[in-house]
N, C-alpha and C positions, 0 to 999 in steps of 0.2 A: 791288717790296720782296724782299729775298733773305731765305731762311730762313737761321739760324744753321747752320754747317756740319755739326754732328754730327745735327741734325734732317733737314736737307736729303739728307745721305748715307744716313741710315735710310729716307727716302721712296724715293730712287732705287733703294736695294737691296731694297725691298719688292715692287715693280712688275717683273715680268719684262720684259726689254728687248724682246721681240717683241709686247707686247700693244697698244701704241700704234697701230702699222701696221694690226694686226688690226681694231682698233677703227675706223680711218678705213675700211678696207674693207668692213666691216659696215655702216657708214653709208650705203654705196652699193650693196650687195650685191643687195637686191630690184629695185632699178632697173636695175641692170647685167644680171641674169639673168632678171628676171620673178619675180613671186611664185609662180607655179606651181612652178617648178623651185628657188627660193630656200626653199621648204617642205622640200624633200627633200635639199638639199645646202647645207651652211654652212661658211664659213671656220673652220678650227681654229687654224692658227698659220701663221707665216712664218719660214723660216730665215734664217740670216745672209746666204745667197747670194741672198735674194730669192725663194725659191720659196714659193709660197702652198700650203698643205697644205688641201684642202678635205675635209671629211667628207661622206659620201653615206650615204642611209639602205640602199641595198642595191646589188647589181651593175648593175641597169638605170640607176640614176641616175648610178653611175659612168662608165657608157657615154655617156649623155646629155650629161654636163658635160665628158667627154673630146671628143666630137664638137663641142662649141661653143668648146672651149679657146681657140682663135685669136681668136674674137669676143669672148670674154669678157675675154681678156688687152688687147685693143684698147680696149675700153669702158673698163675700169679705168684704163689708160694716159690716156684722154682726161679721166677725172674726176679722178685722183688725181696726175696728172704724176710727179714724181720720186718719189713714195711708192708708184707703182704696183709690183707684183711683175713679176719678170722672166719667170717660169715658173709653171706650175699643175701640182699633182700631186693627183689625186684618189684617195681611199682609203675603203673601208667604215668607218664609225665613227659615234659617237653624234651624233644629229640629233633636235631637237625637232620632230616633226611635228605637233604640236597645232595646232589653228585658234585663233587669238587670241580671246579672250572679247569679245563685242560691249560696247561702252559702255553702261552703265545708261542708261535713259531719264531725262531730268532731271526733277526733281519740279516740277510746275506751280506757278506762283506764285499765290497766293490774293490777291485785292484787299486784304484787310484786312492780310494780312502785308506786302504792299508799301507801304500807306500807313504802318504802323508803323516800318518800315524806313527809308522817307524822312525820318520824323520824328528817327530816331536818328541820321542822318548829316547833318541839316541844318546843323550848324556846320562841316562839312569844306568848304574853300575850293577845292580842285583838283576841277574838274568830272568828269575821268575817274576818279579815285581815288573820289569821291562816288558815281558810278553804279555801280561795281564793289563797292564795300562795300554799296550799298543792294542790288544784285541777291543778292549773297552772304547777307545777312542775311534778306532776303525768303524766299529758297529753305529756309534754315535754320528759319525760322519756320513757313513752309508744311509742312515735314517734321513738326515738332513736332505740328501740329495733325490729322495723318493719322490 
Protein backbone atom coordinates (compact mmCIF):
# COMPACT_ATOMS: atom_id res chain seq x y z
CA UNK A 1 0.00 0.00 0.00
CA UNK A 2 1.38 3.40 -0.99
CA UNK A 3 0.78 6.50 1.09
CA UNK A 4 -0.87 9.48 -0.57
CA UNK A 5 1.87 11.65 -2.03
CA UNK A 6 1.51 14.59 0.40
CA UNK A 7 1.89 12.24 3.39
CA UNK A 8 4.66 10.20 1.78
CA UNK A 9 6.56 13.36 0.94
CA UNK A 10 6.25 14.61 4.52
CA UNK A 11 7.58 11.34 5.92
CA UNK A 12 10.52 11.17 3.52
CA UNK A 13 11.40 14.77 4.33
CA UNK A 14 11.24 14.18 8.08
CA UNK A 15 13.92 11.48 8.22
CA UNK A 16 17.50 12.46 7.45
CA UNK A 17 18.67 10.55 4.36
CA UNK A 18 21.68 9.07 6.18
CA UNK A 19 19.66 7.61 9.08
CA UNK A 20 18.77 4.31 7.38
CA UNK A 21 22.36 3.22 6.66
CA UNK A 22 23.47 4.18 10.18
CA UNK A 23 20.61 2.15 11.65
CA UNK A 24 21.72 -0.91 9.67
CA UNK A 25 25.31 -0.40 10.82
CA UNK A 26 24.19 -0.01 14.44
CA UNK A 27 22.37 -3.33 14.10
CA UNK A 28 25.65 -5.18 13.49
CA UNK A 29 28.10 -2.85 15.27
CA UNK A 30 28.50 -4.80 18.55
CA UNK A 31 29.07 -8.05 16.66
CA UNK A 32 31.49 -6.33 14.28
CA UNK A 33 33.76 -4.59 16.80
CA UNK A 34 33.00 -6.51 20.00
CA UNK A 35 31.03 -5.35 23.03
CA UNK A 36 34.04 -3.75 24.75
CA UNK A 37 34.97 -1.52 21.84
CA UNK A 38 31.33 -0.83 20.96
CA UNK A 39 30.79 0.64 24.41
CA UNK A 40 33.34 3.41 23.74
CA UNK A 41 32.99 3.96 19.98
CA UNK A 42 29.67 4.22 18.16
CA UNK A 43 28.59 5.03 14.59
CA UNK A 44 27.35 8.62 14.35
CA UNK A 45 26.55 9.25 10.67
CA UNK A 46 27.47 8.29 7.14
CA UNK A 47 28.35 10.78 4.43
CA UNK A 48 27.03 10.78 0.86
CA UNK A 49 30.41 9.44 -0.21
CA UNK A 50 29.96 6.38 2.04
CA UNK A 51 32.32 7.47 4.82
CA UNK A 52 31.20 6.20 8.23
CA UNK A 53 31.86 8.74 10.96
CA UNK A 54 32.39 7.00 14.29
CA UNK A 55 32.35 8.88 17.58
CA UNK A 56 34.83 7.68 20.20
CA UNK A 57 34.85 8.52 23.90
CA UNK A 58 38.47 9.76 23.91
CA UNK A 59 41.74 9.73 21.95
CA UNK A 60 42.71 6.22 23.05
CA UNK A 61 39.50 4.82 21.54
CA UNK A 62 40.06 6.87 18.37
CA UNK A 63 43.45 5.15 18.13
CA UNK A 64 42.00 1.68 18.83
CA UNK A 65 39.33 2.00 16.13
CA UNK A 66 41.82 3.48 13.65
CA UNK A 67 44.12 0.48 14.16
CA UNK A 68 41.22 -1.91 13.49
CA UNK A 69 39.77 0.13 10.61
CA UNK A 70 40.48 -2.37 7.82
CA UNK A 71 39.12 -5.31 9.78
CA UNK A 72 35.99 -3.37 10.76
CA UNK A 73 35.32 -2.29 7.17
CA UNK A 74 35.82 -5.86 5.95
CA UNK A 75 33.39 -7.26 8.54
CA UNK A 76 30.82 -4.55 7.77
CA UNK A 77 31.08 -5.39 4.07
CA UNK A 78 30.53 -9.09 4.83
CA UNK A 79 27.45 -8.30 6.91
CA UNK A 80 25.94 -5.40 4.96
CA UNK A 81 27.12 -6.04 1.38
CA UNK A 82 26.22 -2.98 -0.73
CA UNK A 83 25.12 -0.97 2.32
CA UNK A 84 28.58 -1.12 3.90
CA UNK A 85 30.62 2.06 4.25
CA UNK A 86 33.62 2.46 1.96
CA UNK A 87 35.74 4.33 4.49
CA UNK A 88 35.82 4.95 8.23
CA UNK A 89 36.70 8.18 10.03
CA UNK A 90 36.93 8.32 13.82
CA UNK A 91 36.59 11.47 15.90
CA UNK A 92 36.05 12.27 19.54
CA UNK A 93 32.35 12.79 20.09
CA UNK A 94 29.38 11.95 22.30
CA UNK A 95 29.20 8.26 23.23
CA UNK A 96 26.85 6.66 25.75
CA UNK A 97 29.26 4.51 27.79
CA UNK A 98 26.74 3.44 30.44
CA UNK A 99 26.28 -0.26 30.87
CA UNK A 100 22.78 -1.46 30.04
CA UNK A 101 20.48 -2.13 32.98
CA UNK A 102 20.06 -5.84 33.66
CA UNK A 103 16.55 -7.06 32.96
CA UNK A 104 14.36 -7.34 36.04
CA UNK A 105 13.87 -10.76 37.56
CA UNK A 106 10.54 -12.22 36.43
CA UNK A 107 7.85 -12.39 39.06
CA UNK A 108 7.47 -15.97 40.29
CA UNK A 109 4.08 -17.34 39.37
CA UNK A 110 2.01 -18.49 42.31
CA UNK A 111 -0.01 -21.70 41.84
CA UNK A 112 -3.30 -19.99 42.74
CA UNK A 113 -2.63 -17.25 40.19
CA UNK A 114 -1.82 -19.83 37.50
CA UNK A 115 -5.04 -21.73 38.24
CA UNK A 116 -7.11 -18.54 37.97
CA UNK A 117 -5.32 -17.52 34.76
CA UNK A 118 -5.98 -20.95 33.20
CA UNK A 119 -9.68 -20.56 34.03
CA UNK A 120 -9.77 -17.10 32.46
CA UNK A 121 -8.35 -18.30 29.12
CA UNK A 122 -10.24 -21.59 28.96
CA UNK A 123 -12.29 -20.39 25.95
CA UNK A 124 -9.27 -19.50 23.78
CA UNK A 125 -8.86 -22.02 20.93
CA UNK A 126 -5.32 -21.28 19.74
CA UNK A 127 -2.95 -23.25 22.05
CA UNK A 128 0.03 -20.89 21.67
CA UNK A 129 -2.08 -17.81 22.31
CA UNK A 130 -3.78 -19.55 25.21
CA UNK A 131 -0.44 -20.41 26.85
CA UNK A 132 0.96 -16.90 26.34
CA UNK A 133 -2.15 -15.24 27.76
CA UNK A 134 -2.20 -17.62 30.69
CA UNK A 135 1.45 -16.84 31.59
CA UNK A 136 0.91 -13.09 31.29
CA UNK A 137 -2.25 -13.12 33.39
CA UNK A 138 -0.68 -15.39 36.02
CA UNK A 139 2.36 -13.10 36.35
CA UNK A 140 0.11 -10.07 36.65
CA UNK A 141 -2.01 -11.75 39.31
CA UNK A 142 1.13 -12.89 41.17
CA UNK A 143 2.49 -9.31 41.22
CA UNK A 144 -0.77 -8.01 42.70
CA UNK A 145 -0.60 -10.43 45.60
CA UNK A 146 3.01 -9.55 46.56
